[in-house]
A tleap script that builds the chain and sets N, CA, C and O, in Angstrom:
source leaprc.protein.ff14SB
mol = sequence {
  NMET GLU ASP LEU PRO ALA ALA ASP ASN THR
  PRO GLY PHE GLY ARG PRO PRO THR GLY GLY
  ARG PRO ILE ASP ALA SER ALA ALA GLY ALA
  ARG ARG ARG VAL GLY GLU LEU LEU LEU ARG
  VAL GLY VAL SER LEU ASP SER VAL ILE ALA
  ALA ASP ALA LEU ILE VAL THR THR GLU LEU
  ILE THR ASN ALA ILE ARG HIE GLY GLY GLY
  LEU THR LEU PHE LEU PRO ALA VAL THR ASP
  ASN ALA LEU HIE LEU SER VAL GLY ASP ALA
  SER PRO ARG ALA PRO PHE VAL ARG PRO HIE
  SER PRO ASP LEU PRO GLY GLY HIE GLY TRP
  PRO LEU ILE GLN ARG LEU SER GLU HIE ILE
  SER ILE THR PRO ARG PRO ASP GLY LYS ILE
  ILE GLU ALA VAL VAL ARG LEU CSER
}
set mol.1.N position { -12.284 -5.941 -71.158 }
set mol.1.CA position { -11.345 -5.521 -69.991 }
set mol.1.C position { -10.778 -6.871 -69.232 }
set mol.1.O position { -11.708 -7.627 -68.952 }
set mol.2.N position { -9.576 -7.326 -68.859 }
set mol.2.CA position { -8.813 -8.012 -68.654 }
set mol.2.C position { -9.177 -8.584 -66.924 }
set mol.2.O position { -9.407 -7.790 -66.011 }
set mol.3.N position { -9.164 -9.985 -66.770 }
set mol.3.CA position { -9.129 -10.660 -65.604 }
set mol.3.C position { -8.186 -10.791 -64.741 }
set mol.3.O position { -7.389 -11.577 -65.253 }
set mol.4.N position { -7.760 -10.435 -63.586 }
set mol.4.CA position { -6.321 -10.204 -62.885 }
set mol.4.C position { -6.423 -10.867 -61.716 }
set mol.4.O position { -7.103 -10.320 -60.847 }
set mol.5.N position { -6.011 -11.723 -61.513 }
set mol.5.CA position { -5.330 -12.264 -60.639 }
set mol.5.C position { -4.497 -11.193 -59.332 }
set mol.5.O position { -3.604 -10.467 -59.767 }
set mol.6.N position { -4.765 -11.128 -57.962 }
set mol.6.CA position { -4.430 -10.504 -57.103 }
set mol.6.C position { -2.557 -10.790 -56.924 }
set mol.6.O position { -1.837 -10.597 -55.945 }
set mol.7.N position { -2.381 -11.062 -57.646 }
set mol.7.CA position { -0.756 -11.669 -57.534 }
set mol.7.C position { -0.081 -10.034 -56.929 }
set mol.7.O position { -0.383 -8.901 -57.303 }
set mol.8.N position { 1.039 -10.534 -55.748 }
set mol.8.CA position { 1.055 -9.383 -55.183 }
set mol.8.C position { 2.267 -10.052 -54.366 }
set mol.8.O position { 2.207 -11.254 -54.107 }
set mol.9.N position { 3.201 -9.397 -54.020 }
set mol.9.CA position { 4.372 -9.915 -53.620 }
set mol.9.C position { 4.714 -9.307 -51.778 }
set mol.9.O position { 5.734 -9.460 -51.106 }
set mol.10.N position { 3.470 -8.649 -51.438 }
set mol.10.CA position { 3.954 -7.801 -50.432 }
set mol.10.C position { 3.383 -8.187 -49.764 }
set mol.10.O position { 2.198 -8.486 -49.913 }
set mol.11.N position { 4.282 -8.355 -48.443 }
set mol.11.CA position { 4.161 -9.608 -47.174 }
set mol.11.C position { 2.919 -9.430 -46.676 }
set mol.11.O position { 2.666 -8.325 -46.198 }
set mol.12.N position { 1.619 -10.733 -46.683 }
set mol.12.CA position { 0.489 -10.351 -46.248 }
set mol.12.C position { -0.747 -10.158 -47.095 }
set mol.12.O position { -1.946 -10.363 -46.908 }
set mol.13.N position { 0.068 -9.632 -48.218 }
set mol.13.CA position { -1.184 -9.548 -49.001 }
set mol.13.C position { -1.540 -10.488 -50.127 }
set mol.13.O position { -0.577 -11.163 -50.491 }
set mol.14.N position { -2.496 -10.677 -50.676 }
set mol.14.CA position { -2.810 -11.762 -51.337 }
set mol.14.C position { -2.216 -13.751 -50.863 }
set mol.14.O position { -1.777 -14.686 -51.533 }
set mol.15.N position { -2.461 -13.599 -49.786 }
set mol.15.CA position { -1.605 -14.656 -49.294 }
set mol.15.C position { -2.758 -15.627 -48.036 }
set mol.15.O position { -2.963 -14.834 -47.117 }
set mol.16.N position { -3.108 -16.261 -47.898 }
set mol.16.CA position { -4.065 -17.353 -47.451 }
set mol.16.C position { -4.150 -17.382 -46.459 }
set mol.16.O position { -3.064 -17.384 -45.879 }
set mol.17.N position { -5.221 -17.416 -45.692 }
set mol.17.CA position { -5.991 -16.547 -44.336 }
set mol.17.C position { -4.098 -17.454 -43.051 }
set mol.17.O position { -3.636 -18.593 -42.989 }
set mol.18.N position { -3.583 -15.717 -42.157 }
set mol.18.CA position { -2.566 -16.603 -41.247 }
set mol.18.C position { -3.122 -17.193 -39.575 }
set mol.18.O position { -2.801 -16.813 -38.449 }
set mol.19.N position { -3.944 -18.119 -39.979 }
set mol.19.CA position { -4.247 -18.456 -38.524 }
set mol.19.C position { -4.595 -17.683 -37.558 }
set mol.19.O position { -4.292 -18.152 -36.461 }
set mol.20.N position { -5.229 -16.454 -37.519 }
set mol.20.CA position { -5.564 -15.723 -36.964 }
set mol.20.C position { -4.800 -14.801 -36.307 }
set mol.20.O position { -5.107 -13.921 -35.502 }
set mol.21.N position { -3.446 -15.240 -36.915 }
set mol.21.CA position { -2.339 -13.972 -36.606 }
set mol.21.C position { -2.352 -12.911 -37.313 }
set mol.21.O position { -2.059 -13.154 -38.483 }
set mol.22.N position { -2.653 -11.404 -37.016 }
set mol.22.CA position { -2.718 -10.227 -37.450 }
set mol.22.C position { -1.403 -10.224 -38.967 }
set mol.22.O position { -0.336 -10.828 -38.860 }
set mol.23.N position { -1.722 -9.581 -40.019 }
set mol.23.CA position { -1.125 -9.262 -41.211 }
set mol.23.C position { -0.269 -7.697 -40.845 }
set mol.23.O position { -0.662 -6.835 -40.058 }
set mol.24.N position { 0.817 -7.676 -41.567 }
set mol.24.CA position { 1.496 -6.505 -41.086 }
set mol.24.C position { 0.678 -5.274 -42.613 }
set mol.24.O position { 1.378 -4.815 -43.516 }
set mol.25.N position { -0.409 -5.088 -42.522 }
set mol.25.CA position { -1.148 -4.219 -43.647 }
set mol.25.C position { -2.091 -2.901 -43.694 }
set mol.25.O position { -3.210 -2.801 -43.191 }
set mol.26.N position { -1.670 -2.322 -44.119 }
set mol.26.CA position { -2.551 -0.755 -43.861 }
set mol.26.C position { -3.967 -0.613 -45.060 }
set mol.26.O position { -4.010 -1.213 -46.134 }
set mol.27.N position { -4.728 0.060 -44.682 }
set mol.27.CA position { -5.384 0.209 -45.855 }
set mol.27.C position { -5.041 1.272 -46.648 }
set mol.27.O position { -5.879 1.542 -47.509 }
set mol.28.N position { -3.807 2.130 -46.608 }
set mol.28.CA position { -2.798 2.868 -47.241 }
set mol.28.C position { -2.142 1.564 -48.443 }
set mol.28.O position { -2.033 1.669 -49.664 }
set mol.29.N position { -1.915 0.802 -47.867 }
set mol.29.CA position { -0.743 0.096 -48.893 }
set mol.29.C position { -2.333 -0.867 -50.063 }
set mol.29.O position { -2.293 -1.204 -51.246 }
set mol.30.N position { -3.165 -0.969 -49.326 }
set mol.30.CA position { -4.773 -2.022 -49.381 }
set mol.30.C position { -4.715 -1.265 -51.094 }
set mol.30.O position { -4.518 -1.707 -52.226 }
set mol.31.N position { -5.041 0.241 -50.427 }
set mol.31.CA position { -5.659 1.235 -51.619 }
set mol.31.C position { -4.813 1.259 -52.580 }
set mol.31.O position { -5.262 0.857 -53.654 }
set mol.32.N position { -3.609 1.632 -52.566 }
set mol.32.CA position { -2.213 0.891 -53.571 }
set mol.32.C position { -2.036 0.169 -53.997 }
set mol.32.O position { -1.120 0.219 -54.818 }
set mol.33.N position { -2.698 -0.986 -53.811 }
set mol.33.CA position { -2.503 -2.917 -54.360 }
set mol.33.C position { -4.457 -2.405 -55.452 }
set mol.33.O position { -4.833 -3.067 -56.419 }
set mol.34.N position { -4.953 -1.644 -55.099 }
set mol.34.CA position { -6.109 -1.707 -55.841 }
set mol.34.C position { -6.112 -0.589 -56.881 }
set mol.34.O position { -6.729 -0.346 -57.918 }
set mol.35.N position { -5.192 -0.038 -56.179 }
set mol.35.CA position { -5.471 1.145 -57.431 }
set mol.35.C position { -4.643 0.627 -58.998 }
set mol.35.O position { -4.983 0.534 -60.178 }
set mol.36.N position { -3.325 0.364 -58.152 }
set mol.36.CA position { -2.730 -1.032 -59.181 }
set mol.36.C position { -3.727 -2.076 -59.939 }
set mol.36.O position { -3.751 -2.336 -61.142 }
set mol.37.N position { -4.413 -2.516 -59.059 }
set mol.37.CA position { -4.786 -3.588 -59.971 }
set mol.37.C position { -6.080 -3.133 -61.349 }
set mol.37.O position { -6.400 -3.866 -62.285 }
set mol.38.N position { -6.803 -1.221 -60.955 }
set mol.38.CA position { -8.405 -0.722 -61.099 }
set mol.38.C position { -6.998 -0.264 -62.860 }
set mol.38.O position { -7.358 -0.571 -63.996 }
set mol.39.N position { -6.319 0.073 -62.736 }
set mol.39.CA position { -5.148 0.832 -63.867 }
set mol.39.C position { -5.138 -0.387 -64.631 }
set mol.39.O position { -5.398 -0.309 -65.832 }
set mol.40.N position { -4.860 -1.568 -64.079 }
set mol.40.CA position { -4.517 -2.555 -65.191 }
set mol.40.C position { -5.433 -2.626 -66.125 }
set mol.40.O position { -5.191 -2.520 -67.327 }
set mol.41.N position { -6.567 -2.816 -65.619 }
set mol.41.CA position { -7.850 -3.138 -66.268 }
set mol.41.C position { -8.613 -2.025 -66.875 }
set mol.41.O position { -9.635 -2.294 -67.507 }
set mol.42.N position { -8.125 -0.524 -66.714 }
set mol.42.CA position { -8.154 -0.254 -67.335 }
set mol.42.C position { -9.803 0.819 -66.578 }
set mol.42.O position { -10.800 1.087 -67.247 }
set mol.43.N position { -9.667 1.062 -65.659 }
set mol.43.CA position { -10.174 1.961 -64.684 }
set mol.43.C position { -9.580 3.415 -64.726 }
set mol.43.O position { -8.444 3.660 -64.321 }
set mol.44.N position { -10.240 4.150 -65.131 }
set mol.44.CA position { -9.511 5.414 -64.790 }
set mol.44.C position { -9.251 5.695 -62.795 }
set mol.44.O position { -10.206 5.232 -62.171 }
set mol.45.N position { -8.591 6.086 -62.247 }
set mol.45.CA position { -8.783 6.678 -61.134 }
set mol.45.C position { -9.489 7.432 -60.598 }
set mol.45.O position { -10.032 7.391 -59.494 }
set mol.46.N position { -9.505 8.759 -62.045 }
set mol.46.CA position { -10.216 9.715 -60.874 }
set mol.46.C position { -11.619 9.479 -61.357 }
set mol.46.O position { -12.358 10.456 -61.477 }
set mol.47.N position { -12.087 8.191 -61.667 }
set mol.47.CA position { -13.458 7.920 -62.095 }
set mol.47.C position { -14.340 7.680 -60.361 }
set mol.47.O position { -13.749 7.577 -59.286 }
set mol.48.N position { -15.647 7.650 -60.546 }
set mol.48.CA position { -16.704 7.500 -59.366 }
set mol.48.C position { -16.641 5.969 -59.262 }
set mol.48.O position { -17.145 5.406 -58.291 }
set mol.49.N position { -16.119 5.383 -60.102 }
set mol.49.CA position { -16.095 3.682 -60.485 }
set mol.49.C position { -15.349 3.304 -59.181 }
set mol.49.O position { -15.808 2.748 -58.184 }
set mol.50.N position { -13.463 3.951 -59.545 }
set mol.50.CA position { -12.835 4.192 -58.804 }
set mol.50.C position { -12.409 4.043 -57.663 }
set mol.50.O position { -11.667 3.240 -57.098 }
set mol.51.N position { -13.016 4.987 -57.371 }
set mol.51.CA position { -13.759 6.085 -55.749 }
set mol.51.C position { -14.439 5.347 -55.206 }
set mol.51.O position { -14.323 5.381 -53.981 }
set mol.52.N position { -15.113 4.680 -55.583 }
set mol.52.CA position { -16.332 3.878 -54.796 }
set mol.52.C position { -15.469 2.578 -54.589 }
set mol.52.O position { -15.763 2.279 -53.432 }
set mol.53.N position { -14.811 1.881 -54.917 }
set mol.53.CA position { -13.735 0.941 -55.084 }
set mol.53.C position { -12.775 0.856 -53.811 }
set mol.53.O position { -12.533 -0.018 -52.978 }
set mol.54.N position { -12.186 2.616 -54.118 }
set mol.54.CA position { -10.978 2.683 -53.208 }
set mol.54.C position { -11.675 2.781 -51.421 }
set mol.54.O position { -11.149 2.485 -50.348 }
set mol.55.N position { -13.129 3.359 -51.773 }
set mol.55.CA position { -13.351 3.831 -50.582 }
set mol.55.C position { -13.917 1.837 -49.693 }
set mol.55.O position { -13.572 1.372 -48.607 }
set mol.56.N position { -14.499 1.447 -50.386 }
set mol.56.CA position { -14.765 -0.085 -49.930 }
set mol.56.C position { -13.369 -0.626 -49.075 }
set mol.56.O position { -13.457 -1.044 -47.921 }
set mol.57.N position { -12.223 -0.560 -49.738 }
set mol.57.CA position { -11.212 -1.097 -49.599 }
set mol.57.C position { -10.759 -0.702 -48.182 }
set mol.57.O position { -10.473 -1.452 -47.249 }
set mol.58.N position { -10.755 1.120 -48.244 }
set mol.58.CA position { -10.401 1.636 -46.975 }
set mol.58.C position { -11.162 0.566 -46.021 }
set mol.58.O position { -10.708 -0.375 -45.371 }
set mol.59.N position { -12.650 1.116 -46.194 }
set mol.59.CA position { -13.404 0.493 -45.148 }
set mol.59.C position { -13.151 -1.128 -44.430 }
set mol.59.O position { -12.663 -1.515 -43.368 }
set mol.60.N position { -13.742 -1.779 -45.584 }
set mol.60.CA position { -12.748 -3.072 -44.995 }
set mol.60.C position { -11.602 -3.242 -44.033 }
set mol.60.O position { -11.573 -4.003 -43.066 }
set mol.61.N position { -10.515 -2.290 -44.508 }
set mol.61.CA position { -9.477 -2.872 -44.367 }
set mol.61.C position { -9.125 -1.847 -42.615 }
set mol.61.O position { -8.380 -2.318 -41.756 }
set mol.62.N position { -9.660 -0.825 -42.493 }
set mol.62.CA position { -10.021 -0.174 -41.110 }
set mol.62.C position { -10.692 -0.715 -40.052 }
set mol.62.O position { -10.393 -0.714 -38.857 }
set mol.63.N position { -12.123 -1.421 -40.918 }
set mol.63.CA position { -12.798 -1.749 -39.504 }
set mol.63.C position { -12.421 -3.150 -39.134 }
set mol.63.O position { -12.523 -3.463 -37.947 }
set mol.64.N position { -11.680 -4.696 -40.659 }
set mol.64.CA position { -10.381 -5.001 -39.838 }
set mol.64.C position { -9.444 -5.021 -38.787 }
set mol.64.O position { -9.032 -5.958 -38.103 }
set mol.65.N position { -9.114 -3.509 -38.780 }
set mol.65.CA position { -7.605 -3.704 -38.051 }
set mol.65.C position { -8.277 -2.625 -36.431 }
set mol.65.O position { -7.590 -2.229 -35.489 }
set mol.66.N position { -9.322 -2.488 -36.582 }
set mol.66.CA position { -9.838 -1.263 -35.587 }
set mol.66.C position { -10.894 -2.795 -34.937 }
set mol.66.O position { -10.603 -3.547 -34.007 }
set mol.67.N position { -11.889 -2.821 -35.664 }
set mol.67.CA position { -12.671 -3.883 -34.809 }
set mol.67.C position { -12.742 -5.659 -34.368 }
set mol.67.O position { -13.187 -6.300 -33.416 }
set mol.68.N position { -11.791 -6.088 -36.098 }
set mol.68.CA position { -11.980 -7.162 -35.887 }
set mol.68.C position { -10.329 -8.125 -35.422 }
set mol.68.O position { -9.936 -9.261 -35.688 }
set mol.69.N position { -9.716 -6.933 -34.604 }
set mol.69.CA position { -8.593 -7.947 -33.801 }
set mol.69.C position { -7.319 -7.842 -34.853 }
set mol.69.O position { -6.412 -8.630 -34.587 }
set mol.70.N position { -7.179 -7.279 -35.618 }
set mol.70.CA position { -6.747 -7.630 -36.940 }
set mol.70.C position { -6.537 -7.593 -38.321 }
set mol.70.O position { -7.306 -6.662 -38.561 }
set mol.71.N position { -6.197 -7.820 -39.129 }
set mol.71.CA position { -5.860 -8.207 -40.596 }
set mol.71.C position { -5.347 -9.570 -41.047 }
set mol.71.O position { -4.152 -9.863 -41.013 }
set mol.72.N position { -6.145 -10.248 -41.398 }
set mol.72.CA position { -5.588 -11.828 -41.406 }
set mol.72.C position { -5.707 -12.882 -42.444 }
set mol.72.O position { -5.614 -14.104 -42.567 }
set mol.73.N position { -6.052 -11.409 -43.387 }
set mol.73.CA position { -6.050 -11.558 -44.832 }
set mol.73.C position { -6.767 -10.448 -45.934 }
set mol.73.O position { -7.725 -9.705 -45.721 }
set mol.74.N position { -6.009 -10.595 -47.107 }
set mol.74.CA position { -6.210 -9.511 -47.520 }
set mol.74.C position { -6.053 -10.152 -49.511 }
set mol.74.O position { -4.993 -10.509 -50.027 }
set mol.75.N position { -7.275 -10.116 -50.140 }
set mol.75.CA position { -7.069 -10.630 -51.620 }
set mol.75.C position { -8.183 -10.114 -52.179 }
set mol.75.O position { -9.395 -10.216 -51.990 }
set mol.76.N position { -7.055 -9.200 -53.339 }
set mol.76.CA position { -8.376 -8.036 -53.787 }
set mol.76.C position { -7.723 -9.243 -55.940 }
set mol.76.O position { -6.720 -9.713 -56.476 }
set mol.77.N position { -9.162 -9.075 -56.182 }
set mol.77.CA position { -8.907 -9.379 -58.035 }
set mol.77.C position { -10.016 -8.891 -57.829 }
set mol.77.O position { -10.791 -8.586 -56.922 }
set mol.78.N position { -9.778 -8.894 -59.992 }
set mol.78.CA position { -10.810 -8.206 -60.791 }
set mol.78.C position { -11.241 -9.574 -61.723 }
set mol.78.O position { -10.453 -10.356 -62.255 }
set mol.79.N position { -12.865 -9.628 -61.757 }
set mol.79.CA position { -12.802 -10.584 -62.555 }
set mol.79.C position { -14.574 -11.129 -62.735 }
set mol.79.O position { -15.377 -11.514 -61.885 }
set mol.80.N position { -14.684 -10.969 -64.066 }
set mol.80.CA position { -16.128 -10.938 -64.239 }
set mol.80.C position { -16.656 -9.334 -64.527 }
set mol.80.O position { -17.842 -9.002 -64.519 }
set mol.81.N position { -15.172 -8.155 -64.857 }
set mol.81.CA position { -15.721 -6.693 -64.963 }
set mol.81.C position { -16.221 -6.379 -63.288 }
set mol.81.O position { -17.160 -5.589 -63.190 }
set mol.82.N position { -15.786 -6.816 -62.283 }
set mol.82.CA position { -16.084 -6.656 -61.116 }
set mol.82.C position { -14.455 -6.687 -60.181 }
set mol.82.O position { -13.587 -7.484 -60.536 }
set mol.83.N position { -14.205 -5.669 -58.921 }
set mol.83.CA position { -13.340 -6.049 -57.848 }
set mol.83.C position { -13.905 -6.835 -57.074 }
set mol.83.O position { -15.039 -6.577 -56.672 }
set mol.84.N position { -13.185 -8.073 -56.654 }
set mol.84.CA position { -13.826 -8.795 -56.227 }
set mol.84.C position { -12.443 -8.999 -54.360 }
set mol.84.O position { -11.322 -9.508 -54.343 }
set mol.85.N position { -13.186 -8.401 -53.229 }
set mol.85.CA position { -12.282 -7.978 -52.187 }
set mol.85.C position { -12.545 -9.077 -50.664 }
set mol.85.O position { -13.548 -9.217 -49.964 }
set mol.86.N position { -11.236 -9.683 -50.580 }
set mol.86.CA position { -11.387 -10.170 -49.304 }
set mol.86.C position { -10.736 -10.271 -48.513 }
set mol.86.O position { -9.575 -10.603 -48.750 }
set mol.87.N position { -11.185 -10.023 -47.128 }
set mol.87.CA position { -10.478 -9.677 -46.321 }
set mol.87.C position { -10.994 -10.337 -45.005 }
set mol.87.O position { -12.195 -10.350 -44.734 }
set mol.88.N position { -9.891 -10.970 -44.068 }
set mol.88.CA position { -10.038 -11.902 -43.315 }
set mol.88.C position { -9.310 -10.844 -42.024 }
set mol.88.O position { -8.371 -10.049 -41.984 }
set mol.89.N position { -10.473 -11.429 -40.923 }
set mol.89.CA position { -9.909 -10.630 -39.595 }
set mol.89.C position { -10.130 -11.547 -38.185 }
set mol.89.O position { -10.901 -12.506 -38.225 }
set mol.90.N position { -9.655 -11.317 -37.361 }
set mol.90.CA position { -9.699 -12.648 -35.888 }
set mol.90.C position { -10.246 -12.571 -35.577 }
set mol.90.O position { -10.132 -13.216 -34.535 }
set mol.91.N position { -11.808 -11.804 -35.646 }
set mol.91.CA position { -12.566 -11.694 -34.716 }
set mol.91.C position { -13.456 -12.727 -35.377 }
set mol.91.O position { -13.092 -13.131 -36.481 }
set mol.92.N position { -14.771 -13.295 -34.760 }
set mol.92.CA position { -15.728 -14.085 -35.192 }
set mol.92.C position { -16.914 -13.033 -35.157 }
set mol.92.O position { -18.070 -13.376 -35.402 }
set mol.93.N position { -16.616 -11.935 -34.888 }
set mol.93.CA position { -18.156 -10.871 -34.697 }
set mol.93.C position { -18.352 -10.675 -36.341 }
set mol.93.O position { -17.433 -10.339 -37.089 }
set mol.94.N position { -19.455 -10.894 -36.684 }
set mol.94.CA position { -19.870 -10.000 -38.284 }
set mol.94.C position { -19.886 -8.610 -37.958 }
set mol.94.O position { -19.921 -8.373 -36.751 }
set mol.95.N position { -19.870 -7.645 -38.722 }
set mol.95.CA position { -19.941 -5.959 -38.438 }
set mol.95.C position { -21.732 -6.264 -38.657 }
set mol.95.O position { -22.584 -7.058 -39.057 }
set mol.96.N position { -21.443 -4.815 -37.985 }
set mol.96.CA position { -22.963 -4.275 -37.409 }
set mol.96.C position { -23.537 -2.676 -37.702 }
set mol.96.O position { -22.796 -1.847 -37.173 }
set mol.97.N position { -24.331 -2.269 -38.201 }
set mol.97.CA position { -24.712 -0.709 -37.937 }
set mol.97.C position { -24.806 -0.602 -36.805 }
set mol.97.O position { -25.379 -1.466 -36.142 }
set mol.98.N position { -24.263 0.501 -36.254 }
set mol.98.CA position { -24.329 1.189 -35.286 }
set mol.98.C position { -25.577 2.300 -35.333 }
set mol.98.O position { -25.884 2.793 -36.419 }
set mol.99.N position { -26.286 2.673 -34.107 }
set mol.99.CA position { -27.169 3.351 -34.538 }
set mol.99.C position { -26.306 5.078 -34.669 }
set mol.99.O position { -25.145 5.458 -34.819 }
set mol.100.N position { -27.055 5.442 -34.582 }
set mol.100.CA position { -25.851 6.943 -35.158 }
set mol.100.C position { -26.437 7.735 -33.628 }
set mol.100.O position { -27.542 7.704 -33.087 }
set mol.101.N position { -25.202 8.396 -33.269 }
set mol.101.CA position { -25.076 8.969 -32.365 }
set mol.101.C position { -24.036 10.990 -32.453 }
set mol.101.O position { -23.162 11.245 -33.281 }
set mol.102.N position { -24.225 11.360 -32.054 }
set mol.102.CA position { -23.895 12.585 -32.077 }
set mol.102.C position { -22.853 12.811 -31.458 }
set mol.102.O position { -21.920 13.542 -31.789 }
set mol.103.N position { -23.029 11.963 -30.207 }
set mol.103.CA position { -21.634 11.662 -29.192 }
set mol.103.C position { -20.893 11.155 -30.029 }
set mol.103.O position { -19.977 11.944 -30.263 }
set mol.104.N position { -20.774 9.914 -30.818 }
set mol.104.CA position { -19.361 9.353 -30.672 }
set mol.104.C position { -19.525 9.041 -32.261 }
set mol.104.O position { -20.511 8.721 -32.925 }
set mol.105.N position { -18.019 9.286 -32.641 }
set mol.105.CA position { -17.886 9.455 -33.979 }
set mol.105.C position { -17.714 7.814 -35.108 }
set mol.105.O position { -17.849 6.604 -34.927 }
set mol.106.N position { -17.449 8.474 -35.944 }
set mol.106.CA position { -17.070 7.154 -37.059 }
set mol.106.C position { -19.149 6.336 -36.996 }
set mol.106.O position { -20.164 6.989 -36.755 }
set mol.107.N position { -19.069 5.024 -37.267 }
set mol.107.CA position { -20.063 4.123 -37.625 }
set mol.107.C position { -20.656 4.333 -39.119 }
set mol.107.O position { -21.798 4.344 -39.580 }
set mol.108.N position { -19.338 4.497 -39.674 }
set mol.108.CA position { -20.072 4.906 -40.874 }
set mol.108.C position { -20.045 4.345 -41.895 }
set mol.108.O position { -20.778 4.568 -42.859 }
set mol.109.N position { -18.884 3.249 -41.779 }
set mol.109.CA position { -18.000 2.370 -42.863 }
set mol.109.C position { -18.703 1.334 -43.071 }
set mol.109.O position { -18.887 1.171 -44.277 }
set mol.110.N position { -19.440 0.133 -42.075 }
set mol.110.CA position { -20.197 -0.817 -42.644 }
set mol.110.C position { -20.998 -0.739 -43.545 }
set mol.110.O position { -21.110 -1.429 -44.557 }
set mol.111.N position { -21.856 0.532 -43.013 }
set mol.111.CA position { -23.777 1.093 -43.805 }
set mol.111.C position { -22.990 1.538 -45.177 }
set mol.111.O position { -23.671 1.554 -46.202 }
set mol.112.N position { -20.881 2.090 -45.319 }
set mol.112.CA position { -20.989 2.163 -47.029 }
set mol.112.C position { -20.490 1.694 -47.822 }
set mol.112.O position { -20.431 2.076 -48.991 }
set mol.113.N position { -19.829 0.370 -47.144 }
set mol.113.CA position { -19.629 -0.474 -47.493 }
set mol.113.C position { -21.327 -1.813 -48.306 }
set mol.113.O position { -21.587 -2.458 -49.321 }
set mol.114.N position { -21.773 -1.568 -47.312 }
set mol.114.CA position { -23.235 -2.627 -48.017 }
set mol.114.C position { -23.775 -1.561 -48.895 }
set mol.114.O position { -24.481 -2.106 -49.745 }
set mol.115.N position { -23.746 -0.256 -49.058 }
set mol.115.CA position { -24.312 1.007 -50.335 }
set mol.115.C position { -23.734 0.349 -51.482 }
set mol.115.O position { -24.188 0.017 -52.576 }
set mol.116.N position { -22.478 0.243 -50.865 }
set mol.116.CA position { -21.413 0.700 -52.838 }
set mol.116.C position { -20.912 -0.924 -52.973 }
set mol.116.O position { -19.971 -1.090 -53.750 }
set mol.117.N position { -21.344 -1.908 -52.424 }
set mol.117.CA position { -21.023 -3.025 -52.341 }
set mol.117.C position { -21.797 -4.000 -53.588 }
set mol.117.O position { -22.897 -4.250 -53.097 }
set mol.118.N position { -21.739 -4.571 -54.779 }
set mol.118.CA position { -22.957 -5.336 -55.301 }
set mol.118.C position { -23.093 -6.394 -54.570 }
set mol.118.O position { -24.305 -6.602 -54.505 }
set mol.119.N position { -22.526 -7.184 -53.981 }
set mol.119.CA position { -22.510 -8.541 -52.887 }
set mol.119.C position { -21.414 -8.711 -51.790 }
set mol.119.O position { -20.197 -8.557 -51.895 }
set mol.120.N position { -22.190 -9.079 -50.676 }
set mol.120.CA position { -21.142 -9.199 -49.707 }
set mol.120.C position { -21.524 -10.159 -48.963 }
set mol.120.O position { -22.636 -10.171 -48.436 }
set mol.121.N position { -20.472 -11.281 -48.794 }
set mol.121.CA position { -20.764 -12.637 -47.754 }
set mol.121.C position { -19.461 -12.463 -46.824 }
set mol.121.O position { -18.315 -12.101 -47.092 }
set mol.122.N position { -20.158 -12.909 -45.480 }
set mol.122.CA position { -19.448 -13.014 -44.300 }
set mol.122.C position { -18.933 -14.458 -44.104 }
set mol.122.O position { -19.991 -15.049 -43.888 }
set mol.123.N position { -17.575 -15.743 -44.024 }
set mol.123.CA position { -17.796 -16.928 -44.143 }
set mol.123.C position { -16.996 -16.843 -42.765 }
set mol.123.O position { -15.778 -16.672 -42.825 }
set mol.124.N position { -17.759 -16.979 -41.271 }
set mol.124.CA position { -16.920 -17.461 -40.303 }
set mol.124.C position { -15.680 -18.604 -40.536 }
set mol.124.O position { -15.749 -19.449 -41.429 }
set mol.125.N position { -14.770 -18.520 -39.784 }
set mol.125.CA position { -14.332 -18.861 -39.197 }
set mol.125.C position { -13.519 -19.387 -38.606 }
set mol.125.O position { -12.755 -18.446 -38.390 }
set mol.126.N position { -12.853 -20.689 -37.916 }
set mol.126.CA position { -12.701 -20.959 -36.587 }
set mol.126.C position { -11.524 -19.667 -35.996 }
set mol.126.O position { -11.463 -19.459 -34.784 }
set mol.127.N position { -10.606 -18.834 -37.003 }
set mol.127.CA position { -9.131 -18.110 -36.618 }
set mol.127.C position { -10.298 -16.639 -36.886 }
set mol.127.O position { -9.803 -15.512 -36.844 }
set mol.128.N position { -11.713 -16.794 -37.132 }
set mol.128.CA position { -11.847 -15.178 -36.948 }
set mol.128.C position { -13.009 -15.020 -38.485 }
set mol.128.O position { -13.998 -15.753 -38.468 }
set mol.129.N position { -12.900 -14.480 -39.187 }
set mol.129.CA position { -13.858 -14.711 -40.524 }
set mol.129.C position { -13.274 -13.736 -41.786 }
set mol.129.O position { -12.423 -12.873 -41.572 }
set mol.130.N position { -13.757 -13.951 -42.920 }
set mol.130.CA position { -13.498 -13.282 -44.129 }
set mol.130.C position { -14.926 -12.933 -44.374 }
set mol.130.O position { -16.013 -13.507 -44.304 }
set mol.131.N position { -14.404 -11.574 -44.739 }
set mol.131.CA position { -15.347 -10.764 -45.439 }
set mol.131.C position { -15.150 -10.580 -46.756 }
set mol.131.O position { -14.100 -10.053 -47.122 }
set mol.132.N position { -16.254 -11.037 -47.819 }
set mol.132.CA position { -16.170 -10.593 -49.199 }
set mol.132.C position { -16.944 -9.719 -49.889 }
set mol.132.O position { -18.135 -9.972 -50.072 }
set mol.133.N position { -16.451 -8.746 -50.291 }
set mol.133.CA position { -17.058 -7.768 -51.401 }
set mol.133.C position { -16.937 -7.460 -52.348 }
set mol.133.O position { -15.878 -6.881 -52.587 }
set mol.134.N position { -17.745 -7.612 -53.271 }
set mol.134.CA position { -18.051 -7.510 -54.753 }
set mol.134.C position { -18.284 -6.171 -55.302 }
set mol.134.O position { -19.303 -5.501 -55.136 }
set mol.135.N position { -17.349 -5.879 -55.904 }
set mol.135.CA position { -18.173 -3.599 -56.022 }
set mol.135.C position { -17.960 -4.089 -57.885 }
set mol.135.O position { -16.886 -4.458 -58.361 }
set mol.136.N position { -19.137 -3.972 -58.585 }
set mol.136.CA position { -18.792 -3.637 -60.245 }
set mol.136.C position { -18.107 -2.432 -60.610 }
set mol.136.O position { -17.969 -1.383 -59.981 }
set mol.137.N position { -17.725 -2.760 -61.683 }
set mol.137.CA position { -16.868 -1.782 -62.794 }
set mol.137.C position { -17.065 -1.301 -63.642 }
set mol.137.O position { -16.336 -0.624 -64.367 }
set mol.138.N position { -18.103 -1.565 -63.708 }
set mol.138.CA position { -18.693 -0.914 -65.206 }
set mol.138.C position { -20.131 -0.114 -64.717 }
set mol.138.O position { -20.823 0.474 -65.548 }
savepdb mol mol.pdb
quit
């Protein structure tokens, strides 16, 4: 499997953090980018591996937009037979698991990310944080 960097011409994607300013990106755009990377390294988009990778991608981006003050970095790469996702947002607050309540929808994203990722790290920054998740591709 070929290692691929996250070279991309989409504004904000694969670029350094923006000093806390949100970039114009969406979960759909991130899924497309990750889907392209997966195909280039031979992962079928019909596979469970791809489904897991795309769920983690979607949830990280959605959380950054919804709860993190906006997406400030999206950097996907495939190395060592794993998808590495770096997602920055403008909030210094770390994600947390919200107690389940039938009265409140949602709250499943962070637990899904934790379950489907081999490794997660959170790096505080002066302008927010960067979450890095690794999803094994084999």
